[in-house]
C-alpha positions as CSV (number, residue, x, y, z in Angstrom):
1,M,-3.9,2.1,26.9
2,G,-4.7,-1.2,25.1
3,E,-3.0,-4.6,24.7
4,R,0.4,-5.3,23.5
5,R,0.1,-6.7,20.0
6,K,-0.2,-10.5,20.0
7,N,-0.7,-13.0,17.2
8,S,-0.3,-12.6,13.5
9,I,-3.6,-10.7,12.9
10,G,-3.4,-8.2,15.8
11,R,-3.0,-4.5,15.2
12,R,-1.4,-1.7,17.2
13,T,-3.9,-0.5,19.8
14,W,-2.0,1.9,22.0
15,R,-2.8,5.6,21.9
16,V,-1.0,8.6,23.1
17,G,-3.5,11.4,22.4
18,I,-3.3,10.7,18.6
19,S,-6.1,9.9,16.2
20,I,-5.7,7.8,13.2
21,V,-7.7,9.4,10.4
22,L,-8.9,7.1,7.6
23,G,-9.3,9.3,4.5
24,L,-12.9,8.6,3.7
25,T,-14.7,12.0,3.7
26,L,-18.2,11.9,5.3
27,G,-20.0,15.2,4.7
28,V,-23.3,16.8,5.5
29,T,-24.5,17.9,2.1
30,S,11.4,17.6,-11.2
31,V,14.4,15.4,-11.7
32,S,16.1,17.3,-8.8
33,G,13.4,15.8,-6.6
34,Q,14.3,12.2,-7.4
35,A,16.2,10.0,-5.2
36,S,19.9,10.0,-5.7
37,N,20.1,6.2,-6.4
38,S,23.1,4.9,-8.2
39,V,22.0,3.9,-11.7
40,T,23.9,1.9,-14.3
41,M,23.3,2.8,-18.0
42,K,24.9,1.6,-21.2
43,A,27.6,4.0,-22.3
44,T,30.2,4.5,-25.0
45,K,33.5,6.3,-24.5
46,V,34.8,8.2,-27.5
47,K,38.2,9.8,-26.8
48,D,37.7,11.7,-23.5
49,K,33.9,11.8,-23.6
50,V,31.3,9.3,-22.4
51,Y,28.0,9.0,-24.2
52,I,24.9,7.3,-22.7
53,E,21.9,6.0,-24.6
54,A,19.0,8.4,-24.6
55,D,16.4,5.7,-24.0
56,A,18.2,4.5,-20.9
57,F,18.3,8.1,-19.6
58,E,14.6,8.5,-20.3
59,Q,13.8,5.3,-18.6
60,M,15.7,6.4,-15.5
61,T,14.0,9.8,-15.3
62,G,10.5,8.9,-16.6
63,S,10.6,11.8,-19.1
64,K,10.9,11.9,-22.8
65,G,13.4,13.7,-25.1
66,M,13.7,14.4,-28.8
67,Y,16.6,14.2,-31.1
68,D,16.9,16.8,-33.9
69,A,18.8,15.4,-36.8
70,K,19.2,18.8,-38.5
71,T,20.9,20.4,-35.5
72,K,22.2,17.2,-34.1
73,T,20.9,18.1,-30.7
74,Y,18.9,16.2,-28.1
75,R,16.2,18.3,-26.3
76,Y,15.1,17.0,-22.9
77,A,12.5,18.4,-20.6
78,P,12.7,17.0,-17.1
79,N,9.5,16.0,-15.3
80,D,8.2,18.7,-13.1
81,I,5.1,18.6,-10.8
82,P,2.6,19.8,-13.5
83,A,4.0,17.2,-15.9
84,I,3.5,14.5,-13.2
85,V,0.0,15.6,-12.5
86,K,-0.9,15.7,-16.2
87,K,0.6,12.2,-16.7
88,V,-1.2,10.5,-13.7
89,S,-4.5,12.4,-13.4
90,P,-6.2,10.4,-16.2
91,S,-5.9,7.3,-14.0
92,V,-7.3,8.8,-10.8
93,V,-11.0,8.5,-10.1
94,S,-13.3,9.7,-7.3
95,I,-15.7,7.3,-5.5
96,I,-18.9,8.5,-3.8
97,G,-22.0,7.0,-2.2
98,K,-24.2,7.1,0.8
99,H,-22.5,6.1,4.0
100,R,-23.8,2.7,5.2
101,D,-24.4,4.2,8.7
102,A,-26.6,7.0,7.3
103,E,-29.3,8.0,9.7
104,D,-31.9,8.8,7.1
105,N,-32.6,8.5,3.4
106,S,-31.6,12.1,2.5
107,D,-28.6,13.0,0.5
108,N,-27.0,14.6,3.5
109,W,-25.0,11.5,4.3
110,L,-22.8,11.1,1.3
111,A,-19.2,10.0,1.7
112,H,-16.4,9.8,-0.7
113,G,-12.8,8.6,-1.4
114,T,-10.4,8.2,-4.3
115,G,-9.3,5.3,-6.6
116,V,-6.7,4.4,-9.1
117,V,-7.2,2.6,-12.5
118,V,-5.3,-0.7,-12.6
119,R,-6.9,-2.2,-15.8
120,Q,-8.3,-0.5,-18.8
121,D,-11.5,-2.5,-18.6
122,G,-12.8,-0.8,-15.6
123,W,-10.9,-2.2,-12.6
124,I,-9.9,0.3,-9.9
125,V,-7.9,-0.1,-6.7
126,T,-8.8,1.8,-3.6
127,N,-8.9,1.4,0.2
128,A,-11.1,-1.2,1.8
129,H,-12.4,1.4,4.2
130,V,-13.6,3.5,1.3
131,I,-15.6,1.0,-0.8
132,S,-16.9,-1.1,2.1
133,E,-18.5,1.9,3.8
134,L,-20.5,3.0,0.8
135,V,-24.0,2.0,-0.3
136,H,-24.4,1.9,-4.1
137,P,-21.0,3.6,-4.8
138,L,-20.5,5.6,-8.0
139,V,-17.1,6.1,-9.6
140,V,-16.5,9.5,-11.3
141,T,-13.8,9.4,-13.9
142,P,-11.6,12.5,-14.7
143,N,-13.8,13.4,-17.7
144,G,-16.7,13.8,-15.4
145,K,-18.7,10.7,-16.3
146,S,-20.1,8.5,-13.5
147,Y,-20.5,4.7,-13.4
148,P,-22.0,2.5,-10.7
149,V,-19.7,-0.1,-9.1
150,T,-20.9,-3.5,-10.2
151,K,-18.5,-5.7,-8.2
152,W,-15.9,-5.3,-5.6
153,F,-13.5,-7.2,-3.3
154,A,-12.1,-5.9,-0.1
155,D,-9.6,-6.9,2.5
156,E,-9.7,-5.0,5.8
157,E,-6.3,-6.2,7.2
158,S,-4.4,-4.7,4.2
159,D,-7.0,-1.9,3.8
160,L,-7.1,-2.6,0.1
161,A,-9.9,-3.2,-2.4
162,I,-10.6,-3.4,-6.1
163,A,-13.9,-2.3,-7.7
164,K,-15.3,-2.8,-11.2
165,I,-17.2,-0.4,-13.4
166,A,-18.7,-1.1,-16.8
167,V,-16.4,0.9,-19.0
168,T,-13.3,0.2,-21.2
169,G,-10.5,2.4,-22.5
170,L,-9.4,3.6,-19.1
171,Q,-5.7,4.5,-18.6
172,P,-4.0,2.3,-16.0
173,V,-1.3,3.7,-13.7
174,S,2.3,2.5,-13.8
175,F,3.6,1.1,-10.5
176,V,7.2,1.5,-9.4
177,Q,9.3,-1.5,-9.9
178,P,9.8,-3.9,-7.0
179,D,13.6,-3.4,-6.9
180,A,13.3,0.4,-6.9
181,A,14.4,1.4,-3.4
182,L,12.6,4.4,-2.0
183,Q,14.7,7.1,-0.4
184,V,13.8,9.3,2.5
185,G,13.7,12.9,1.1
186,E,12.5,11.7,-2.4
187,S,9.9,14.1,-3.8
188,V,6.3,12.7,-4.2
189,V,2.9,14.0,-5.3
190,A,-0.4,12.9,-3.8
191,L,-3.5,13.0,-6.0
192,G,-7.1,12.6,-4.9
193,T,-10.4,14.1,-3.8
194,P,-9.8,15.7,-0.4
195,V,-12.6,16.9,2.0
196,S,-15.2,17.9,-0.6
197,F,-16.3,16.2,-3.8
198,T,-16.0,19.5,-5.5
199,L,-12.2,19.3,-5.0
200,R,-11.7,16.4,-7.3
201,N,-8.3,16.0,-9.0
202,S,-6.4,17.9,-6.3
203,A,-2.7,17.5,-6.0
204,T,-0.3,18.1,-3.0
205,T,3.4,17.7,-2.9
206,G,6.0,16.6,-0.3
207,I,8.7,14.1,0.3
208,I,9.0,10.6,1.6
209,S,9.5,11.1,5.3
210,G,10.1,7.5,6.2
211,T,9.9,3.9,5.0
212,D,9.2,0.6,6.7
213,R,6.7,2.2,9.1
214,A,4.2,0.1,11.0
215,V,1.3,2.1,12.1
216,E,-2.2,0.6,12.5
217,S,-1.2,-1.9,9.8
218,S,-0.2,-5.5,9.4
219,Y,2.2,-4.5,6.7
220,K,4.8,-1.8,6.4
221,L,3.8,1.7,5.2
222,I,5.4,4.7,3.6
223,Q,5.3,8.0,5.6
224,T,5.0,11.3,3.7
225,D,4.5,14.9,4.6
226,A,2.4,15.5,1.4
227,A,-1.0,16.6,2.6
228,I,-3.4,13.7,2.8
229,N,-6.8,14.7,4.0
230,P,-10.1,12.8,4.4
231,G,-11.2,11.8,0.9
232,N,-7.6,11.2,-0.3
233,S,-7.8,7.6,0.8
234,G,-7.3,5.2,-2.2
235,G,-5.5,7.8,-4.2
236,P,-1.9,7.5,-5.5
237,L,1.4,8.7,-4.0
238,V,3.5,9.2,-7.1
239,N,7.3,9.7,-7.6
240,M,8.9,12.2,-10.0
241,K,8.8,9.6,-12.8
242,G,5.0,9.4,-12.6
243,E,5.1,5.9,-11.0
244,V,2.8,5.0,-8.2
245,V,4.9,4.2,-5.1
246,G,1.9,3.7,-2.8
247,I,-1.8,4.1,-2.2
248,N,-2.7,6.8,0.4
249,S,-4.5,5.3,3.4
250,M,-4.4,7.3,6.6
251,K,-2.7,10.0,8.6
252,F,-2.0,11.1,12.2
253,A,-4.3,13.8,13.4
254,A,-3.9,15.6,16.7
255,V,-3.1,19.1,18.1
256,G,0.5,19.8,17.4
257,I,0.9,17.1,14.7
258,E,1.5,18.2,11.1
259,N,1.9,16.4,7.8
260,M,2.1,12.8,8.9
261,G,0.4,10.8,6.2
262,F,0.8,7.1,5.3
263,A,0.6,5.1,2.1
264,I,0.5,1.4,1.4
265,P,3.6,0.5,-0.7
266,A,3.2,-0.6,-4.3
267,D,4.5,-4.1,-3.7
268,T,1.7,-4.7,-1.2
269,V,-0.9,-3.2,-3.5
270,K,0.2,-5.3,-6.4
271,M,0.2,-8.5,-4.3
272,A,-3.4,-7.7,-3.1
273,V,-4.6,-6.9,-6.7
274,Q,-3.2,-10.2,-8.0
275,H,-4.8,-12.1,-5.2
276,F,-8.2,-10.4,-5.7
277,F,-8.2,-11.3,-9.4
278,K,-7.0,-14.9,-8.9
279,F,-8.7,-15.9,-5.6
280,G,-11.4,-13.3,-5.0
281,K,-9.6,-12.5,-1.7
282,I,-6.1,-12.3,-0.2
283,M,-4.9,-15.8,0.3
284,R,-2.8,-14.9,3.3
285,A,-0.2,-17.4,4.4
286,S,0.4,-18.2,8.1
287,L,3.0,-20.1,10.1
288,G,0.1,-21.7,12.0
289,V,1.1,-20.2,15.4
290,E,0.2,-17.3,17.5
291,M,3.1,-15.0,18.4
292,E,4.0,-12.1,20.6
293,E,6.7,-9.5,20.0
294,S,8.7,-7.8,22.7
295,W,7.5,-4.6,24.3
296,A,10.6,-2.8,23.0
297,A,9.9,-3.9,19.5
298,Y,6.3,-2.9,19.8
299,V,7.0,0.7,20.9
300,G,9.8,1.0,18.3
301,L,12.9,0.8,20.5
302,P,16.0,-0.8,19.0
303,S,15.8,-4.4,20.1
304,D,17.3,-7.8,19.3
305,D,14.6,-9.6,21.3
306,P,13.0,-12.4,19.2
307,I,9.3,-13.1,18.7
308,K,7.8,-15.6,21.1
309,V,5.4,-18.4,20.1
310,T,2.4,-18.4,22.5
311,T,0.2,-21.0,20.9
312,V,0.7,-23.6,18.2
313,Q,-2.5,-23.9,16.1
314,S,-1.8,-25.9,12.9
315,T,-1.0,-29.5,12.4
316,S,1.9,-28.5,10.2
317,A,3.5,-26.4,12.9
318,K,3.1,-29.2,15.4
319,K,4.7,-31.7,13.0
320,A,7.6,-29.3,12.5
321,G,8.3,-29.5,16.3
322,I,7.2,-26.0,17.1
323,A,6.0,-25.5,20.7
324,A,4.7,-22.8,22.9
325,G,7.6,-20.9,24.4
326,D,9.8,-21.3,21.4
327,V,11.2,-18.0,19.9
328,L,11.6,-17.1,16.2
329,Y,14.6,-15.4,14.8
330,S,14.3,-15.6,11.0
331,I,12.1,-16.8,8.1
332,N,14.0,-18.1,5.0
333,G,17.1,-16.4,6.3
334,K,15.4,-13.0,6.8
335,S,15.5,-11.6,10.4
336,V,12.1,-11.0,12.0
337,K,11.7,-8.9,15.2
338,T,8.1,-7.8,14.9
339,I,4.7,-9.2,13.8
340,V,4.8,-6.8,10.9
341,D,8.2,-8.4,9.9
342,V,6.5,-11.8,9.9
343,H,3.7,-10.5,7.7
344,E,6.2,-8.9,5.3
345,A,8.3,-12.1,5.1
346,L,5.2,-14.1,4.2
347,K,3.5,-11.5,2.0
348,L,4.5,-13.1,-1.3
349,K,4.0,-16.7,0.0
350,L,0.9,-18.9,-0.4
351,P,-0.6,-21.5,1.8
352,G,0.9,-24.9,1.1
353,Q,4.4,-23.5,0.5
354,P,7.3,-24.5,2.8
355,V,9.4,-21.9,4.7
356,K,12.6,-22.4,6.8
357,L,12.6,-21.0,10.3
358,M,15.5,-20.4,12.6
359,M,14.2,-20.8,16.2
360,Q,15.3,-21.4,19.7
361,S,13.6,-24.3,21.5
362,G,14.5,-25.6,24.9
363,G,17.6,-23.5,24.9
364,D,18.9,-24.9,21.6
365,L,19.1,-23.0,18.3
366,V,17.2,-25.2,15.8
367,A,16.1,-25.0,12.2
368,R,12.5,-25.9,11.4
369,T,10.7,-26.3,8.1
370,V,7.0,-25.7,8.2
371,T,4.3,-25.8,5.6
372,L,2.3,-22.6,5.5
373,T,-1.5,-22.7,6.2
374,E,-4.1,-20.2,5.3
375,E,-4.7,-17.5,7.9
376,K,-8.4,-17.4,8.8
377,P,-10.2,-14.2,9.6
378,V,-11.5,-13.7,13.1
379,K,-15.0,-15.3,13.5
380,N,-17.8,-12.9,12.4
381,S,-15.2,-10.5,11.0
382,E,-15.9,-8.5,7.8
383,E,-12.2,-8.6,7.1
384,Q,-12.5,-9.9,3.6
385,Q,-15.6,-9.2,1.5
386,S,-16.7,-9.9,-2.1
387,I,-19.8,-8.0,-3.3
388,E,-21.6,-8.2,-6.6
389,V,-24.1,-5.4,-6.9
390,A,-27.5,-6.2,-8.3
391,D,-28.9,-4.1,-11.1
């Protein structure tokens, strides 16, 4: 069955007749759909009527309206799925190349995935498992033009990567704001290149089926029932305002399982992109200890069991008084019960920054302050890669 997840790098390894499909295809040859979040807008009350500002309404819905001075009317067309696809499609690209495990030099071993424009000067975000598995990858833009990838950075643990092509004038996507809470049941659209490269610019629809999922990932994922097939990896999951809420990454595949896809949330994507541009890799912060979560937490049962420290690695953690056998309850006041919770709590932190821990040591509840260290990849791992392609 596999090992219970240990340490801050480990991943879920148990299986119950389920396959995790990474969406890299290897081939031979409306407003009503939005979440019902409470929104505050500027308004003016005149007698018994309340008037809201049109621009605030448009910002909330992601659509545009028009005021007619002659008729003194405001015409508004809510976003529908065709409008969302039309808005976002210019920022969605396809990525194709020969699979690095190709058995011969023929063109029968092509593989492909999807990407999303994040900068107008040719930078694209995609999945690490897409770009790192291709030899001499090409990016095909929505207008049908193709460009070789000249440089890329990838991080296997987050399954995120950015790639550069020599072109300007691309249309970057808009990501959802960090404080925008996703709602289960909210309508979404998935865009990408499923199964065959001839199916570029395909769209599927569904809802957000769940949030805060932890499946084969060090960070939390978004669950959706929008169809995500091999080749969709790296493509956007978009809300009804045309904002990217996540990057499609994988799905469950097994007999009797339907429509269980997963996307990497926008806040994780933006963190990774910022790190790639600034550091050339994800500068992942660590508490400097190895930890083990409870069996109940691992399998998803409700549990208040804390995380147990198994090994103290860094000098900083030792100086803070942390010892093997201690248990961890919170980081900077935020409760943590799983290894994924720890990763999320440290996601926006950098090595060298201090964090406050609430722990139990020797039967006593104690507060510790520890300086974060850089989490090192496993020896000989290809977890983080930076490639500049020769001409």
